[in-house]
N, C-alpha and C positions, 0 to 999 in steps of 0.2 A: 224905534221901527226895525222889526223883523225884516231880512232878506228874505228871499226867495230861497236862499241856500240854507238859511235857519229853518225854516220852514220845512224844507226837506227833510233837514237834520233829524227835527221833531218829528215828522211823521215816519222816519226810519227806526227811530228808536221806539216808538209806538208801536210800528210793526214788530221789531224785536222783542219786546214785552207781551204783544198777543201772541205771539209764537211759542216764547217762554210759559206762558199759561194755559195754552194748548197741549204741550208738551206734560205739563204737571198734570193737568186733567186725566190724560190717556194714562198717564200709571197710577194715578188715584185710582182709575176704573180698574185697572191689571189688579191693584194691590186687592182692592174690594171683592174682584173676582175670586183672589188668589184665598182671599180670607173667607171666601161663600165654600169653597171647596174644602176647604180645611175643616169647616164646622160640619160638612157630611162624612168626612172622612171620621171624624169623632164618634159622630152618630151612629157611623158603621160600624165601627170598632165597639163602639158600649154595646150595641147590639147583637154583635158577635162574640161580646165577655157574658151578656145575658145569655146566651145560645149555649156557651161551653158551660156555666155553670148549673146551668140545667140538666145537661148532660150527665155533668158530674154528681150532682144529685140522684138521677136516677141510678146512676153505675154504682154510688155508695151505699143505695137500700138495696139494687138487686145481689151484688157480689160483695157487699160489708166491708169494701177496703177504702175505709175512710182515710186511711196514710195517702193513699193516691190521691184525692181530692185536696188532703190538705199541702201537698207542694202543688199541685197546680194554682191553687188558693193563691201559694205565699208567690206564685211568679207570675199571676195576674196583678198582684198588689203592687209587685216588683216595677211593671210594667206600665202602672199607673202612676206610679211615684217620677216615675223616668220623664212622661210624658209635662209633670206639673214642673 
């Protein structure tokens, strides 16, 4: 038969587990929020890369400087590889 002390100890242990579970849920929520921000940043970066490429195509057509476009494309490719 359990004594009151045993019951109190079990309740304390349950309370500790609940506190740990709450802390874990809070960490998970923070990680999910950070992941969402990373995905937003990646999306924004992809849009910026598209814009840069469009500008480079325009420069290439207007001044015929394919060399500049090639150099910038190489930099963009290196950045994308570094992200992975």
